[in-house]
Rosetta silent file (secondary structure, phi, psi, omega in degrees, C-alpha in Angstrom):
SEQUENCE: MFKTILLGILLETLPFLLLGVIVSSLMQQFVSERFIRKCIPRNPLLGVPFALVLGFLFPVCECGLIPIVRRLLAKGMPLYIGIVFIVVGPIVNPVVIAATYTAFRSRPDLIYSRMGLALAAGLLIGLIIYFFVKGNPLKNKQSAADERQHSHSCGLEKEHADIHANPHTIHTNKPNKLLTMVDHAGNEFFDMGKYVMLGSILTAAIQTFLPRTNLVDIGQAEFSSIFFMMGFAYILSICSTSDAFVASSFASIFSSSSLLAFLVFGPMLDFKSTLMLMSVFKKRFVLLLSVLIFITVFAGALLLGYWYFPSN
SCORE:     score description
SCORE:     0.000 S_00000001
   1 L     0.000  -48.199 -179.911  -28.374   38.625  -43.291 S_00000001
   2 H   -61.032  -47.945 -178.565  -28.037   35.798  -45.824 S_00000001
   3 H   -63.274  -39.473 -179.002  -27.200   33.224  -43.143 S_00000001
   4 H   -63.500  -46.664 -179.865  -30.030   34.375  -40.895 S_00000001
   5 H   -65.342  -43.399 -179.104  -32.669   34.097  -43.625 S_00000001
   6 H   -61.452  -48.564 -179.212  -31.298   30.736  -44.817 S_00000001
   7 H   -64.240  -38.191  178.969  -31.241   29.187  -41.342 S_00000001
   8 H   -61.255  -44.695 -179.486  -34.719   30.523  -40.596 S_00000001
   9 H   -66.770  -43.528 -177.645  -36.184   28.922  -43.705 S_00000001
  10 H   -65.921  -41.605 -179.567  -34.388   25.603  -43.133 S_00000001
  11 H   -64.901  -31.201  176.828  -35.366   25.330  -39.460 S_00000001
  12 H   -80.476  -29.957 -170.796  -39.016   25.817  -40.370 S_00000001
  13 H   -85.220  -47.491 -169.625  -38.901   23.591  -43.414 S_00000001
  14 H   -59.287  -39.135  178.071  -36.965   20.439  -42.503 S_00000001
  15 H   -59.335  -38.841 -179.901  -39.340   19.086  -39.778 S_00000001
  16 H   -74.697  -32.441  174.965  -42.246   19.077  -42.235 S_00000001
  17 H   -63.838  -43.988  178.958  -40.101   17.572  -44.965 S_00000001
  18 H   -62.803  -43.869  178.149  -39.123   14.772  -42.571 S_00000001
  19 H   -61.698  -41.762 -178.827  -42.744   14.235  -41.555 S_00000001
  20 H   -62.976  -44.891 -178.179  -43.812   14.154  -45.188 S_00000001
  21 H   -71.110  -31.225  176.980  -41.277   11.513  -46.271 S_00000001
  22 H   -66.324  -47.446  179.047  -42.076    9.324  -43.231 S_00000001
  23 H   -63.865  -41.444  178.246  -45.795    9.384  -43.989 S_00000001
  24 H   -59.595  -43.857 -179.612  -45.106    8.832  -47.688 S_00000001
  25 H   -68.590  -36.977  175.352  -42.966    5.793  -46.921 S_00000001
  26 H   -60.999  -44.548 -179.688  -45.577    4.389  -44.557 S_00000001
  27 H   -63.461  -39.758 -177.946  -48.224    4.711  -47.248 S_00000001
  28 H   -66.423  -36.981 -175.362  -46.008    3.038  -49.814 S_00000001
  29 H   -84.902  -33.880 -168.499  -45.256    0.052  -47.633 S_00000001
  30 H  -114.382   -4.131  176.177  -48.531   -0.564  -45.853 S_00000001
  31 L  -118.403  117.278 -173.947  -51.283    0.657  -48.256 S_00000001
  32 L   -84.531  155.095  175.129  -51.627   -1.493  -51.355 S_00000001
  33 H   -67.015  -30.098  177.773  -52.563   -0.343  -54.812 S_00000001
  34 H   -60.952  -39.446  177.917  -55.219   -3.060  -54.860 S_00000001
  35 H   -63.766  -40.702  178.836  -56.974   -1.345  -51.973 S_00000001
  36 H   -64.647  -43.677 -178.526  -56.948    1.967  -53.843 S_00000001
  37 H   -63.475  -34.862  179.437  -58.352    0.371  -56.996 S_00000001
  38 H   -66.924  -24.990 -177.918  -61.201   -1.204  -55.063 S_00000001
  39 H   -84.648  -11.301 -176.841  -62.222    2.223  -53.803 S_00000001
  40 L   -69.297  124.315 -179.669  -62.507    3.784  -57.267 S_00000001
  41 L   -68.543  146.837  179.245  -66.209    4.454  -58.017 S_00000001
  42 L   -75.455  -27.393  179.101  -67.639    2.902  -61.157 S_00000001
  43 L   -76.425  117.439 -177.286  -69.606    6.022  -62.006 S_00000001
  44 H   -58.823  -33.077 -177.207  -67.228    8.290  -63.956 S_00000001
  45 H   -70.458  -17.049  175.094  -68.950   11.451  -62.726 S_00000001
  46 H   -90.510   -5.651 -174.530  -68.044   10.492  -59.166 S_00000001
  47 H   -67.959  -39.212 -178.030  -64.430    9.938  -60.150 S_00000001
  48 H   -66.774  -49.122  174.901  -63.286   13.571  -59.859 S_00000001
  49 H   -58.632  -36.938  176.789  -64.638   14.067  -56.310 S_00000001
  50 H   -61.403  -42.293  179.994  -63.131   10.694  -55.428 S_00000001
  51 H   -65.142  -35.942  176.576  -59.733   11.815  -56.717 S_00000001
  52 H   -62.052  -44.716  178.462  -60.010   14.989  -54.612 S_00000001
  53 H   -66.531  -38.446  178.784  -60.695   12.908  -51.512 S_00000001
  54 H   -60.650  -41.342  178.062  -57.907   10.517  -52.476 S_00000001
  55 H   -63.138  -34.594  178.768  -55.480   13.420  -52.632 S_00000001
  56 H   -71.428  -35.314 -173.792  -56.477   14.473  -49.119 S_00000001
  57 H   -80.252  -22.253 -174.185  -56.078   10.986  -47.653 S_00000001
  58 L  -112.996   96.618 -177.003  -52.644   10.206  -49.125 S_00000001
  59 L   -77.016   73.818  179.600  -49.987   12.641  -47.902 S_00000001
  60 L  -123.094  136.924 -179.386  -47.466   12.082  -50.686 S_00000001
  61 L   -75.693  174.446 -174.661  -45.637   14.874  -52.523 S_00000001
  62 H   -61.306  -30.449 -179.103  -45.653   15.232  -56.304 S_00000001
  63 H   -67.457  -34.790  178.523  -42.410   13.277  -56.682 S_00000001
  64 H   -83.708  -25.618 -176.116  -43.960   10.223  -55.044 S_00000001
  65 H   -73.006  -39.726 -174.174  -47.368   10.592  -56.687 S_00000001
  66 H   -61.454  -47.218  176.185  -46.314   10.412  -60.323 S_00000001
  67 H   -63.169  -37.381  178.507  -44.749    6.900  -60.119 S_00000001
  68 H   -62.829  -46.863 -178.823  -47.734    5.684  -58.051 S_00000001
  69 H   -65.869  -34.624  177.693  -50.249    7.042  -60.545 S_00000001
  70 H   -59.847  -44.468  178.848  -48.308    5.534  -63.413 S_00000001
  71 H   -65.510  -40.146 -179.148  -48.680    2.076  -61.869 S_00000001
  72 H   -67.499  -37.747  177.356  -52.353    2.661  -61.136 S_00000001
  73 H   -64.518  -39.311  179.273  -53.041    3.844  -64.710 S_00000001
  74 H   -66.443  -23.407  179.801  -51.356    0.713  -66.053 S_00000001
  75 L   -95.715    3.707  173.331  -53.693   -1.323  -63.840 S_00000001
  76 L   115.485    1.788  176.336  -56.838    0.360  -65.071 S_00000001
  77 L   -65.277  134.686  177.798  -57.312    3.597  -63.167 S_00000001
  78 L   -60.104  145.214 -175.204  -59.122    6.156  -65.381 S_00000001
  79 H   -59.605  -45.467 -174.800  -56.821    8.854  -66.718 S_00000001
  80 H   -64.235  -33.034  176.917  -58.787   11.805  -65.363 S_00000001
  81 H   -67.409  -43.658  179.222  -58.755   10.392  -61.829 S_00000001
  82 H   -62.098  -39.963 -178.663  -54.979    9.894  -61.996 S_00000001
  83 H   -68.691  -42.783  177.082  -54.410   13.431  -63.270 S_00000001
  84 H   -61.996  -39.395  177.213  -56.574   15.005  -60.567 S_00000001
  85 H   -60.338  -44.419  179.519  -54.695   12.905  -58.006 S_00000001
  86 H   -64.559  -41.375 -173.272  -51.361   14.194  -59.333 S_00000001
  87 H   -76.350  -42.425 -172.541  -52.508   17.810  -59.456 S_00000001
  88 H   -92.230  -35.275 -174.018  -54.406   18.087  -56.157 S_00000001
  89 H   -50.881  -44.097 -178.087  -52.718   15.498  -53.944 S_00000001
  90 H   -68.729   -7.583 -174.781  -49.521   17.459  -53.196 S_00000001
  91 H  -110.237  -39.766 -169.799  -51.544   20.436  -51.901 S_00000001
  92 H   -96.417    4.907 -178.660  -54.604   19.240  -49.986 S_00000001
  93 L   -77.577  159.292 -172.213  -53.021   16.480  -47.891 S_00000001
  94 H   -59.729  -36.006 -179.561  -52.821   16.895  -44.091 S_00000001
  95 H   -64.224  -43.892 -179.520  -49.044   17.384  -43.915 S_00000001
  96 H   -69.073  -38.379  177.203  -49.115   20.281  -46.391 S_00000001
  97 H   -61.521  -43.874  178.456  -52.138   21.824  -44.694 S_00000001
  98 H   -63.313  -41.294  178.491  -50.303   21.713  -41.365 S_00000001
  99 H   -64.688  -41.423  179.069  -47.175   23.235  -42.915 S_00000001
 100 H   -64.850  -39.745  177.636  -49.200   25.999  -44.573 S_00000001
 101 H   -63.103  -41.919  179.365  -50.946   26.758  -41.293 S_00000001
 102 H   -64.182  -40.472 -177.679  -47.605   26.975  -39.488 S_00000001
 103 H   -75.897  -31.420 -175.565  -46.140   29.309  -42.111 S_00000001
 104 L  -127.060   43.825 -177.091  -49.257   31.511  -42.452 S_00000001
 105 L   -64.921  -24.112  176.797  -51.020   31.192  -39.119 S_00000001
 106 L   -90.212   -0.266 -179.844  -51.672   34.936  -39.139 S_00000001
 107 L  -127.831   67.818  179.942  -53.023   34.738  -42.711 S_00000001
 108 H   -60.824  -24.292  178.924  -55.899   32.200  -42.696 S_00000001
 109 H   -62.233  -37.348  177.259  -57.159   33.689  -45.953 S_00000001
 110 H   -69.506  -35.345  178.677  -54.076   32.321  -47.748 S_00000001
 111 H   -63.669  -50.559 -178.346  -54.549   28.906  -46.157 S_00000001
 112 H   -65.735  -40.766 -177.539  -58.179   28.655  -47.268 S_00000001
 113 H   -69.241  -32.526  177.173  -57.537   30.105  -50.701 S_00000001
 114 H   -62.570  -48.622  179.996  -54.656   27.671  -51.336 S_00000001
 115 H   -66.886  -42.100 -178.147  -56.878   24.680  -50.642 S_00000001
 116 H   -64.837  -44.841 -179.460  -59.859   26.172  -52.450 S_00000001
 117 H   -66.506  -38.890  178.795  -57.955   27.106  -55.611 S_00000001
 118 H   -62.067  -45.106 -179.964  -56.244   23.701  -55.706 S_00000001
 119 H   -65.372  -43.956 -179.393  -59.581   21.885  -55.453 S_00000001
 120 H   -64.194  -44.939 -179.890  -61.253   24.131  -58.029 S_00000001
 121 H   -64.293  -42.072  177.709  -58.351   23.818  -60.483 S_00000001
 122 H   -62.035  -41.448  178.938  -58.230   20.037  -60.007 S_00000001
 123 H   -62.909  -46.111 -178.671  -61.969   19.738  -60.569 S_00000001
 124 H   -65.824  -46.102  179.736  -61.830   21.821  -63.764 S_00000001
 125 H   -63.544  -41.857  179.420  -58.749   20.043  -65.169 S_00000001
 126 H   -61.327  -43.065  179.406  -60.225   16.627  -64.353 S_00000001
 127 H   -66.204  -39.369  177.823  -63.480   17.413  -66.167 S_00000001
 128 H   -62.873  -44.822  179.074  -61.600   18.748  -69.211 S_00000001
 129 H   -62.456  -41.269 -177.762  -59.460   15.599  -69.351 S_00000001
 130 H   -64.832  -41.817 -174.210  -62.554   13.408  -68.969 S_00000001
 131 H   -85.995  -27.318 -169.324  -64.553   15.064  -71.744 S_00000001
 132 H  -116.205  -17.102  179.102  -61.841   15.927  -74.282 S_00000001
 133 L  -103.747  106.363 -175.022  -58.973   13.425  -73.920 S_00000001
 134 L  -102.617  -28.399 -178.262  -60.138   10.128  -75.380 S_00000001
 135 L   -82.157  178.730  177.560  -56.918    8.379  -76.345 S_00000001
 136 L   -94.490  110.886 -175.569  -54.295    6.775  -74.154 S_00000001
 137 L   -87.984    3.624  179.327  -51.547    9.371  -73.529 S_00000001
 138 E   -60.838  137.672 -176.019  -49.168    6.984  -71.778 S_00000001
 139 L   -65.755  -41.268  178.881  -45.750    7.143  -73.395 S_00000001
 140 L  -137.488  103.345 -172.664  -45.280    3.375  -73.276 S_00000001
 141 L   -62.874  -30.155 -174.866  -48.441    1.461  -72.580 S_00000001
 142 L   -99.684   -5.698 -172.710  -46.703   -1.785  -71.788 S_00000001
 143 H   -62.415  -45.003 -176.655  -43.684   -0.490  -69.895 S_00000001
 144 H   -64.501  -42.342  179.553  -45.243   -0.482  -66.457 S_00000001
 145 H   -65.397  -41.322  178.897  -46.701   -3.967  -66.893 S_00000001
 146 H   -62.275  -40.651 -179.518  -43.427   -5.269  -68.279 S_00000001
 147 H   -63.469  -43.486 -179.005  -41.504   -3.783  -65.340 S_00000001
 148 H   -65.514  -42.476 -179.957  -43.858   -5.397  -62.827 S_00000001
 149 H   -65.530  -39.231 -179.986  -43.719   -8.744  -64.601 S_00000001
 150 H   -64.363  -46.684 -178.501  -39.934   -8.541  -64.859 S_00000001
 151 H   -68.230  -33.558  177.833  -39.456   -7.661  -61.205 S_00000001
 152 H   -67.100  -43.188  179.066  -41.953  -10.352  -60.156 S_00000001
 153 H   -64.150  -41.533  178.489  -40.125  -12.968  -62.259 S_00000001
 154 H   -62.647  -38.994  179.513  -36.761  -11.846  -60.915 S_00000001
 155 H   -65.481  -40.683  178.858  -38.110  -12.061  -57.405 S_00000001
 156 H   -66.402  -41.162  179.511  -39.435  -15.585  -57.957 S_00000001
 157 H   -62.697  -41.697 -179.048  -36.160  -16.703  -59.532 S_00000001
 158 H   -65.833  -40.099 -178.827  -34.197  -15.259  -56.628 S_00000001
 159 H   -65.116  -43.126  178.013  -36.538  -16.881  -54.123 S_00000001
 160 H   -63.395  -39.516  178.952  -36.246  -20.282  -55.806 S_00000001
 161 H   -62.712  -42.511  179.270  -32.491  -19.919  -55.946 S_00000001
 162 H   -65.152  -37.775 -178.643  -32.344  -19.092  -52.238 S_00000001
 163 H   -66.678  -43.747  179.958  -34.582  -22.019  -51.389 S_00000001
 164 H   -66.476  -34.798 -179.223  -32.426  -24.461  -53.356 S_00000001
 165 H   -70.535  -39.720 -178.419  -29.287  -23.007  -51.821 S_00000001
 166 L  -151.027   94.512 -176.173  -30.560  -23.208  -48.266 S_00000001
 167 H   -62.204  -22.240 -177.474  -34.010  -24.712  -47.660 S_00000001
 168 H   -75.542  -11.337 -178.872  -33.945  -23.665  -43.991 S_00000001
 169 H   -96.405   14.949 -174.587  -34.080  -19.956  -44.914 S_00000001
 170 L   -61.163  -30.419 -178.743  -37.451  -20.278  -46.630 S_00000001
 171 L  -103.804    2.913 -175.389  -39.211  -18.288  -43.900 S_00000001
 172 L  -111.244   -4.177 -177.119  -36.423  -15.876  -43.057 S_00000001
 173 L   -92.719    3.044  179.462  -35.807  -14.206  -46.412 S_00000001
 174 L   -70.124  135.860 -177.499  -38.985  -12.108  -46.401 S_00000001
 175 L   -66.452  144.115  176.960  -38.196   -8.400  -46.429 S_00000001
 176 L   -84.059  114.777 -175.101  -38.826   -6.446  -43.260 S_00000001
 177 H   -64.264  -34.743  179.939  -41.370   -3.807  -44.170 S_00000001
 178 H   -65.894  -44.405  178.239  -40.329   -1.538  -41.340 S_00000001
 179 H   -65.312  -38.774  177.399  -36.675   -1.569  -42.390 S_00000001
 180 H   -63.443  -39.613  178.924  -37.697   -1.036  -46.007 S_00000001
 181 H   -64.125  -43.741  178.881  -39.832    1.920  -44.938 S_00000001
 182 H   -63.584  -41.477  178.576  -36.987    3.481  -42.990 S_00000001
 183 H   -64.462  -42.328  178.637  -34.614    2.998  -45.909 S_00000001
 184 H   -64.274  -42.957 -179.681  -37.118    4.521  -48.332 S_00000001
 185 H   -63.700  -39.994  179.349  -37.757    7.480  -46.011 S_00000001
 186 H   -64.174  -44.933  179.601  -34.023    8.124  -45.661 S_00000001
 187 H   -64.085  -42.044 -179.127  -33.426    8.053  -49.410 S_00000001
 188 H   -68.209  -37.150  179.272  -36.411   10.290  -50.096 S_00000001
 189 H   -61.331  -45.993 -179.756  -35.416   12.748  -47.376 S_00000001
 190 H   -70.750  -33.770  178.588  -31.934   13.228  -48.815 S_00000001
 191 H   -67.082  -47.556  178.928  -33.287   13.329  -52.376 S_00000001
 192 H   -72.096  -30.127 -179.569  -35.901   15.989  -51.524 S_00000001
 193 H   -59.415  -30.876  178.430  -33.466   17.715  -49.163 S_00000001
 194 H   -62.924  -43.137 -179.155  -31.338   18.723  -52.143 S_00000001
 195 H   -70.988  -37.903  178.273  -34.221   20.661  -53.657 S_00000001
 196 H   -62.702  -44.703  179.768  -35.169   22.178  -50.302 S_00000001
 197 H   -62.868  -45.426  179.113  -31.601   23.314  -49.733 S_00000001
 198 H   -61.851  -45.528  179.383  -31.328   24.755  -53.252 S_00000001
 199 H   -62.591  -41.198  179.571  -34.657   26.532  -52.906 S_00000001
 200 H   -65.914  -40.873  179.322  -33.751   27.955  -49.522 S_00000001
 201 H   -64.615  -44.973  179.510  -30.377   29.214  -50.791 S_00000001
 202 H   -63.270  -41.786  179.858  -31.964   30.865  -53.844 S_00000001
 203 H   -63.243  -47.635  179.156  -34.686   32.439  -51.715 S_00000001
 204 H   -62.773  -39.029 -179.538  -32.207   33.788  -49.180 S_00000001
 205 H   -66.641  -42.151 -179.992  -29.938   35.048  -51.957 S_00000001
 206 H   -61.665  -45.080 -177.787  -32.776   36.851  -53.746 S_00000001
 207 H   -71.525  -25.148 -176.518  -33.897   38.580  -50.563 S_00000001
 208 H   -88.265  -44.821 -169.850  -30.339   39.467  -49.548 S_00000001
 209 H  -103.044  -23.374  177.459  -28.673   40.568  -52.771 S_00000001
 210 L   -79.596  128.521 -178.443  -31.487   41.673  -55.069 S_00000001
 211 L   -52.885  132.000 -175.247  -32.350   45.326  -54.377 S_00000001
 212 H   -62.589  -32.400  179.248  -35.489   45.469  -52.305 S_00000001
 213 H   -63.839  -34.131  177.385  -36.922   48.264  -54.418 S_00000001
 214 H   -67.313  -42.364  179.115  -36.844   45.970  -57.473 S_00000001
 215 H   -64.370  -40.619  179.067  -38.633   43.231  -55.581 S_00000001
 216 H   -62.989  -43.150 -179.807  -41.251   45.666  -54.322 S_00000001
 217 H   -60.991  -42.315  178.992  -41.856   46.964  -57.848 S_00000001
 218 H   -70.645  -43.637 -171.282  -42.347   43.401  -59.121 S_00000001
 219 H   -69.944  -25.932 -176.280  -44.236   42.186  -56.078 S_00000001
 220 H   -97.437   -9.754  173.181  -46.913   44.832  -55.962 S_00000001
 221 L   -86.004  122.763 -168.097  -47.809   44.783  -59.667 S_00000001
 222 H   -57.046  -54.699 -175.884  -50.540   42.191  -60.019 S_00000001
 223 H   -67.214  -48.947 -176.199  -49.627   40.583  -63.339 S_00000001
 224 H   -64.865  -35.837 -178.268  -45.837   40.726  -63.006 S_00000001
 225 H   -68.701  -39.162  178.749  -45.886   39.441  -59.434 S_00000001
 226 H   -67.461  -44.771  177.344  -48.007   36.411  -60.323 S_00000001
 227 H   -59.589  -44.718 -177.955  -45.821   35.609  -63.347 S_00000001
 228 H   -61.479  -48.325 -176.155  -42.664   36.024  -61.274 S_00000001
 229 H   -70.932  -32.173  174.645  -43.807   33.779  -58.427 S_00000001
 230 H   -67.539  -42.927  175.483  -45.128   31.094  -60.760 S_00000001
 231 H   -65.169  -37.754  177.282  -41.823   31.072  -62.607 S_00000001
 232 H   -62.719  -43.121  178.691  -39.967   31.077  -59.329 S_00000001
 233 H   -64.293  -38.751 -179.519  -41.986   28.073  -58.126 S_00000001
 234 H   -64.792  -42.222 -177.219  -41.324   26.234  -61.378 S_00000001
 235 H   -73.183  -40.823 -176.977  -37.569   26.750  -61.203 S_00000001
 236 H   -63.484  -39.548 -179.254  -37.210   26.021  -57.469 S_00000001
 237 L    54.058   44.034 -175.790  -39.011   22.647  -57.747 S_00000001
 238 L   -89.170  149.796 -177.708  -39.361   22.621  -53.972 S_00000001
 239 L   -64.163  145.723 -176.994  -41.432   20.015  -52.141 S_00000001
 240 L   -68.286  -18.102  175.926  -45.000   21.018  -51.264 S_00000001
 241 L   -75.624   -9.098 -173.974  -44.349   20.223  -47.591 S_00000001
 242 L  -124.106  -15.874 -170.727  -41.800   23.042  -47.544 S_00000001
 243 H   -67.759  -25.356 -179.303  -42.858   25.673  -50.064 S_00000001
 244 H   -62.218  -33.731 -179.471  -45.135   27.557  -47.644 S_00000001
 245 H   -72.832  -34.303  173.912  -42.129   28.662  -45.593 S_00000001
 246 H   -66.316  -44.233  179.251  -40.389   29.972  -48.701 S_00000001
 247 H   -62.304  -39.583 -176.800  -43.551   31.855  -49.699 S_00000001
 248 H   -64.901  -25.979  179.381  -43.967   33.316  -46.203 S_00000001
 249 L   -71.583  -13.859  176.998  -40.511   34.889  -46.456 S_00000001
 250 L  -104.269    7.552 -171.787  -41.851   37.019  -49.340 S_00000001
 251 L   -62.468  -31.342 -177.389  -45.093   37.941  -47.585 S_00000001
 252 L   -83.314   -8.089 -175.616  -44.034   41.511  -46.839 S_00000001
 253 L  -110.575  -44.154 -172.732  -42.947   42.158  -50.430 S_00000001
 254 L   -99.548  154.660  179.737  -45.289   40.291  -52.772 S_00000001
 255 L   -68.545  158.586 -179.824  -49.050   40.510  -53.139 S_00000001
 256 H   -62.341  -37.269 -179.979  -51.285   37.832  -51.669 S_00000001
 257 H   -66.004  -35.943  178.294  -52.388   36.680  -55.111 S_00000001
 258 H   -71.775  -37.296  174.499  -48.785   36.097  -56.219 S_00000001
 259 H   -62.725  -40.543  177.319  -48.054   34.148  -53.028 S_00000001
 260 H   -62.432  -43.855  178.047  -51.142   32.074  -53.725 S_00000001
 261 H   -58.930  -41.543  177.549  -49.982   31.411  -57.299 S_00000001
 262 H   -61.291  -43.777 -174.930  -46.618   30.237  -55.921 S_00000001
 263 H   -71.300  -25.810 -177.780  -48.292   27.930  -53.395 S_00000001
 264 H   -98.826  -42.818 -175.478  -50.604   26.309  -55.925 S_00000001
 265 H   -69.012  -43.922 -176.687  -48.642   26.280  -59.187 S_00000001
 266 H   -54.969  -52.227  179.140  -45.370   24.881  -57.780 S_00000001
 267 H   -65.297  -27.302 -179.467  -46.815   21.617  -56.370 S_00000001
 268 H   -78.916  -37.538 -175.996  -48.878   21.101  -59.529 S_00000001
 269 L  -155.079  119.765  172.728  -46.078   21.737  -62.015 S_00000001
 270 L  -141.624 -175.125 -172.767  -42.373   22.408  -61.652 S_00000001
 271 H   -63.615  -47.905 -175.969  -39.194   21.563  -63.502 S_00000001
 272 H   -70.380  -36.445  178.904  -38.544   18.150  -61.964 S_00000001
 273 H   -70.223  -30.299  175.222  -42.188   17.055  -62.147 S_00000001
 274 H   -61.558  -44.047  178.468  -42.269   18.097  -65.831 S_00000001
 275 H   -64.059  -39.146  178.349  -39.381   15.740  -66.520 S_00000001
 276 H   -67.293  -41.038  178.516  -41.145   12.975  -64.587 S_00000001
 277 H   -63.533  -38.787 -179.589  -44.404   13.554  -66.458 S_00000001
 278 H   -69.456  -21.121  175.502  -42.585   13.422  -69.801 S_00000001
 279 H   -80.387  -14.913 -177.940  -41.150   10.040  -68.838 S_00000001
 280 H  -106.884  -43.961 -174.681  -44.694    8.716  -68.290 S_00000001
 281 E  -110.776  162.471  175.672  -46.914   10.584  -70.762 S_00000001
 282 L   -66.905  151.051 -175.291  -46.563   11.682  -74.355 S_00000001
 283 H   -60.327  -36.498 -178.880  -45.140   15.180  -74.852 S_00000001
 284 H   -62.830  -41.402  179.827  -48.352   16.464  -76.417 S_00000001
 285 H   -70.808  -38.551  177.418  -50.377   15.490  -73.358 S_00000001
 286 H   -62.132  -39.636  176.797  -47.797   16.963  -70.971 S_00000001
 287 H   -63.688  -45.286  177.812  -47.988   20.228  -72.918 S_00000001
 288 H   -59.253  -46.997 -179.109  -51.784   20.206  -72.717 S_00000001
 289 H   -63.640  -40.372  179.969  -51.704   19.507  -68.989 S_00000001
 290 H   -63.255  -42.651  178.899  -49.103   22.239  -68.416 S_00000001
 291 H   -63.641  -42.910  179.338  -51.224   24.800  -70.289 S_00000001
 292 H   -61.989  -44.115 -179.600  -54.329   23.813  -68.312 S_00000001
 293 H   -64.244  -45.128 -177.967  -52.501   24.122  -64.999 S_00000001
 294 H   -61.441  -47.861 -176.071  -50.984   27.477  -65.932 S_00000001
 295 H   -65.192  -45.885 -176.726  -54.264   29.000  -67.117 S_00000001
 296 H   -66.124  -41.469 -178.565  -56.364   27.755  -64.202 S_00000001
 297 H   -70.865  -44.859 -179.143  -53.869   28.787  -61.535 S_00000001
 298 H   -62.739  -48.305 -179.481  -53.092   32.194  -63.073 S_00000001
 299 H   -63.523  -41.381  179.822  -56.768   33.005  -63.651 S_00000001
 300 H   -64.983  -43.550  178.992  -57.737   31.751  -60.196 S_00000001
 301 H   -64.912  -39.005  179.926  -55.013   33.736  -58.429 S_00000001
 302 H   -66.172  -43.690  178.487  -55.910   36.852  -60.436 S_00000001
 303 H   -64.123  -43.627  178.819  -59.612   36.563  -59.627 S_00000001
 304 H   -67.347  -28.871  177.263  -58.965   35.959  -55.951 S_00000001
 305 H   -63.631  -34.562  178.990  -56.607   38.910  -55.969 S_00000001
 306 H   -86.951  -30.971 -172.601  -59.484   41.172  -56.947 S_00000001
 307 H   -98.664  -45.429 -172.913  -62.240   39.420  -55.029 S_00000001
 308 L   -96.973  -24.655  178.645  -60.737   37.740  -51.956 S_00000001
 309 L  -118.510   65.040 -173.827  -57.688   39.958  -51.366 S_00000001
 310 L   -62.930  -22.236 -178.333  -59.134   43.423  -51.990 S_00000001
 311 L   -78.674  -10.612 -177.517  -56.354   45.155  -50.069 S_00000001
 312 L   -99.789    0.000    0.000  -53.694   43.861  -52.515 S_00000001
């Protein structure tokens, strides 16, 4: 039983994880941050919708988004746009939509509600950040710029050294973007694969060894099921390209609203992304953002449970 559930989850999950890291690596290598900055609207009120569209166009999971947004914030991107990008991007991008459709093709209501709740939560959080957060919450305002300047200087020094050592290699030392992309995709696949494997093992173990009556009792009670699945998503820290398959394995036990909470809360905030956020932003801001995400997702899932999923 355990092996069957585990293999089933992995066989459904890994192709989308691979697709996600390939697209993420392509975006990193061939789409410049300068291009993104040029697209940012000058009107602040258009910034939140722009961030929502940006999240749809860039199929990068939360692990890849946080470092990207950190660089963009250091280069002048408004805070609220970066936060909306972090919150919404891992859910509304094409790869995740395709994975969610594959996992819940018989449940289009969950597909639509996942995208709708993510967009609504991102819009609300972005507006709150825009109107109420006035200071700079970056943990180290100069760190990103210093890192870029340091790496640029190191690169120039290395290039000059190579030129002096062998002038004939001046045109042959440029990095191959395709090879760099493949290397990045491989590293990211194995890095994310650890979390996918851990999440799949825990999911299979819970369904195999935890008494089904206990799961049913938790899963059918509205409040407890939402709390349980949000906590489960936070602990698993599974990639958004794969979490739909984990959620679908609980579809017969847990309510639709709790599955929705799992699908939206996990990509927005989990254990590993919390650590990454705390390395970029001040703890007070991370706490504020965490509270906003929790409240909006919980309230949204609860409301949809009564309004959009009347049978649950």
